[in-house]
N, C-alpha and C positions, 0 to 999 in steps of 0.2 A: 392217354398219350396223344398228342396232336399229330396228324398225318400230313406229310408234305409230298407232293409230286414234283420231282426235279426234272426239268427239261434236259436230259442227258444228250448232248450233241455229238459226243465222241471227241471232244476237246478237253484240254487240261482244266479250264476254268470251271466247267460244270461238274467235272469229276471231283474236284476238291470241294466244290459247293456241297455236293452230296455227302462227302465225308464229314465236313464241318457240322452239317445238320444232324447227323448221327451222333456226333460228339455232344451236341446240345440236348440230346434226348428225344429227338423227333422220330417218328416212324416214317421211314423214307421209301418211296417208290420211284424207280427210274423209268422215264417215258421218252422214247426217241421219236421225233417228228420226221416222218418221211414226207417231204413237201414238193418233190419234183421227180417225175420220171417220164418226161416228154422226150422221146428218142429223137425228135426232129431238131432239138437244140443241144444234143450231146455232141460236142466237138470232136472228142476222141472216143475210142472204144471202151474206155474205163467207165464204170458206173460210179459217179462221184459220191453217192450217198451210202453205197454198200460198205466201204472201208470204215466210214464214220459210224455206221450202225454196228458193225462188228466190234469196233473199239469201245463203243458205249456198252455193249453186252459184256465184254471182258471186264470193264471197270465195275459194272454192277455185280458180276460174279465175285470179283476180288473183294468188294465191299460187303458182299452178302446181302444184297437188297433185291427185291423183286424187280423184274424188268419187262417192259412191254414196248411194242412199236405201234404207232398210230399213223395211219395214212391220211394226210391233210392236203394231198396234191390237188384235188378238185377245188377246194376252198382257196388254196394258195394261188392257183391259176386265175380264179375269178376275182379275187380281192387284191392281189398284188401284181401279178404278171400282166394281166389285161390292162390294168390301170397304168402300169409302167409304159407299155407300148403306146397306149393312147396319148400319154403325156409327151413321149418322145416324138410322136407323129406331129404334135402341135408345136414342136420346137422348144419344149420345156424339159427340165432335168429333174425327174422325181428322185426321192430317196427310198429305195426298196426296203432298207433296214428299218427305218422308222415305221413304214407301213406294215412290215412283217410283225413288228412288236405290237402295234395297235390292233391289227386285224387277225393275226394268227396266234402268237404266243400268249397274249393276254386277253384273247377273246375265245376263239375256237378251242385252243389248247386248255385254257383255263376252265372252260365249261366241261371238257372231257375229264379234267382232273377232279372237278367237283362231283362228277358221276362216280368216280372211284372213291368217294367219301373223303376227299382231301379238305383240310382246313386252309391250306395255302398252296401256291405254286412257287417254285424257286428256280432261278436262272443263275448263270455264271457272269452276270453283268457287273462291271466295275462301277457301281453306284450304291447309294445307301438310302435307307428309309428311316424317317423319324415320325413321331406323332405327338399331338397334344390335344387337350380338351378346349373347346371354344363354344360357349353357350350350350353346354351339355352335350355337344357332339364331338366325335373324334375327327381331327383334321390330320391328314397324312401328308408328309413332306417328302419330295423327291430330292435327295441331296447328292452332290458330286461324290465320286469315289475318291478315296485317299490318294490313290496313285494318279497324279495329274496327267501323266503321259498316257494313261489308259482310260481315264474317266469316260464312261459311256452313258451318262445321264441324258445327253443329247438325243441318243437313239430311242429314249423312252419319253420324249417330250410330248407325246400325244396321249399319254395315259390319263385315265380318269381317277377320281377319288375311290370309286368302287374297285377298280382294277388294282390300285395301289394297296388297298386294304387287304387284298388277298396275296400280295407279292412279298417274297423274301429275297434278299440279295446277300447271301452268306459271305462272299469274298470282297465286298465293297470297301472294307476297312483295311485290306491288305495291298501290298505292292506286288506286281507281277512276279518278280524273282522269289518272293515268299511263297506264292502259290505253287510255282514250279518246285521249290524246295520241299514243300509238304507232299507233293505228288511223288517226288523221288523217294522220300522217306517211306512212303506207302507202297513203293515199287509199282506204281500205276503205269500202264502201257502208254498213257497220254502225256507222261511227265515231260518229254522232250519234243512232243508233237508241235509243229509250226502252227501259228494262228491262221485261221482260214482267211484267204484273200478274195474269195469268189463272192458272187451275189448271195445275199442272205438265203441260205437253205437251197440254193440251186447247186452249190458245190464249187467245183474247180473251174467252172466256165467263166471266162472273163467277159465283162459287160459288152465291149464292142463286138466280140464274136457272137454273143447271145443276141444282140440287136440285129446283126446282119442275117440271122436265121429268119427273122420275121419281117423286118423293114427292108423293102427292096432298095438296092442301090439306084441312085439317080444322079447322073453326072451334072456338075454345075461349076461355076467360077469361084475361085478364091481371089478376093480383092484386098490389096493392102492399102490401108488408110494412113496418111502421114500423121506424125505426132503434132504438127502445128496447124491443124485444121482450124479455119477461122471460126467455125461454129462453136468450138470449145470455149473460145474467149467470150463469145456472145452468151453462152450458157452461164458462165460464171459471173457476168456483169449484169445481165438482165433478169434478176430475180424479182418477181412482183412483190408489192408491199402487203397485199391481202394475205391473211394468215393461211387460209386453206389453199389458195393458189400457190403460195410460197412452198407449202408442204408438197403439193403436186409437182412443182417445178424441180424440187430437190430429189424426188423419188422416181420420176419417170425415166425409164431407160432411154439412152440416146439412140436415135434411129438414123441409119446411114443410107446414102444413095450411091449407086454404082459410079456416078460421075465424080464422086469425092475421092476416088482412089484409082489404083491401076491393077489390072489383072496380072497375078503372079503365078497362077496355077489352076488346077482343077481338083475337085473332090468327088466323092461317090454318094453324097447325100448329106445335107446339113443336119438331118436328125441324128447323125452319129456324133455330133460335136456339142460341146457345152462351153459357155462363156468362161474365159480364163484358161482354157485348155491350151497346152503347149505341144504335147506329144501327138503324133498322128497327122499333123498338117502336111508333112512331107514336101515342104518347099525349102530348098537350100539357097545358099548364096547371099543371104542378107547379113549385114554387119551384126545385128542382134537377132535372137530367135523370135519367131512370130508367135503371137498369142491370139486366140479367138476373142474378138470384141463383140460380135453379134452374129446371129443366125437369122437370115430372112427366109422363113419357111415357105412363103408364097412364091418368091422368085427363085428359091433354091440357091441363094448366094451366101457365101461364107465371108464375113468381114474380119480382117486380121490387122494387127498392128505390131510394130517392132518394140521389143524390150518390156521389162516389168514396170518401167516408168511411163508407159504410154497412157495419156490422160483418158483414153477411151475405156481403159480397164477399171477405172475408179468411179464410184458414186458416193454421194454424201448420205443417201438414205434409201429406204425401200418401203413398199406399202404391202399390206395384207388385207384382202377383202374382209369386211366385218364378219361375214358368215364362216370364214375360214379361221377365225381367231379361236384358239383353244386355251382354256385356263386349267392347269393342273390344280392350282389353288383358286377355286371358285370364289372363296371369300375375299380374294384380292382383285377380283375382276374390275377393270376400269370402266367408268361410265362415260358417256358422250361428253366431250369438253374437257375431260381429265388429261393431265400430262404427268409423266413420272420418269425420273432417272432410273435406268436399269443397266445391267451388264448383258450384252447380247453376243451370240455367236451365230454365224450363218452356215457353218459346216462343222463336221466332226473334227475335233482336235484343234480347231482354231482358238487362239487365246481369246478370252472374253474381252469385248470392247465396250467402252462406255458410250451410252446413247440415251436419247430422250424419246419416250413413247408418247404419241399424241393420239387419243381416241376421238375420231370424228364421226359424223353421221354415216359416211360411206366406207371408210377404211380405218385401219390402224396404221399410222405412219411412224416409222422408226428413223430418227435422224441421228447419225453418229457424230461423235466429237471429231473423229478423224475419218476421212474418206476411206471406203472399203474397196478392196480389189475383188473383182469377179463375183459380184452379186448376181445370183442365178435364179431366174424364174422357175418355179416348181420345187425348189429346195425348201427346207424348213429353216425359219429363223426361230431361235429359242432365247427367251430372256430369263435372267437370273437376278435374285437379290442375294449378294454374296455367293454362298455355295449352294443355294437352293434354286431349283428350276421352278419358275412360277407359271410360265405359259409358253405357247408356240403358235406358229401359223405358217401357211404356205406362201412363199414370196410370189407376188403378182408379176 
């Protein structure tokens, strides 16, 4: 009998995943990951992980499976949280959930599961795995979940073939309501539990609160940039003929100067803001809401513009440094000089957008058919062929 260690998080998805694996005849062990207990960033008196851990234990008892807790807080701090703060300090916006899966769930946790004699690890992610043989080798495919509202393949965009070979996603073929229905039929305590909205494994702490515990406030100006800035017109008309220069022109973020706009307020630190953000700017009295266009980390200036149609919110493309490009499907890796049509998303739950990928000597350039709103340095771009995630990388 094959042994599977399930990452029981105390939520409904992993609870049902464990049940389905038992139905399939696996020997199932539940393992709860305790990844955070730094009191300096606990905003309220509640311990966010204790409730989840208790729920996971109750589910394991109900299902009749062994249950253990593993403390990965040291590794989580080093590999995810420290990286996160470092990125925010540099004015970039990292994705802790992608990092958590790459560095914790499918690395440290996976190795711990193997020590327990596991053949596989399983999670409650809404995605699917497929495999086929190519030149005598097994090739593993990371496929989108059937529930397109919940598809979480994006969060797993940094996984390797080796990690995928050991992974199972038991609920990936189901819709969320079906998962809750199964949990109710089993009378599981997690059946009606709300989905976690906090940082991956930190719990109920909201990201701005979390950041303010570690990144010191620093007052600076909020500048509103008009929609009809002359330089926007220049950008659109003065695209060079040279292929590489054209790619660079289409993918380089627009940089503002304070003289191009007017001061409309103050902020407590640009490292708390991300491109495309609307909430939290706290400037009223404008005909349309303000959005973050850019953050100047050196001058501590926040550049904003009115309305979702502001040209500063949109870019035709993005670039990823060559060393940051990751291929889930290594056999489909692009060579220098190659170009290929793909479907791309730059954030979780964004609809897939048609784009052309260009692999050059310095970067991978992604040029979209339609300009994209809020392309954010530090986030991950993931590219797909139909429903299969092929690769990903950190946006420069």
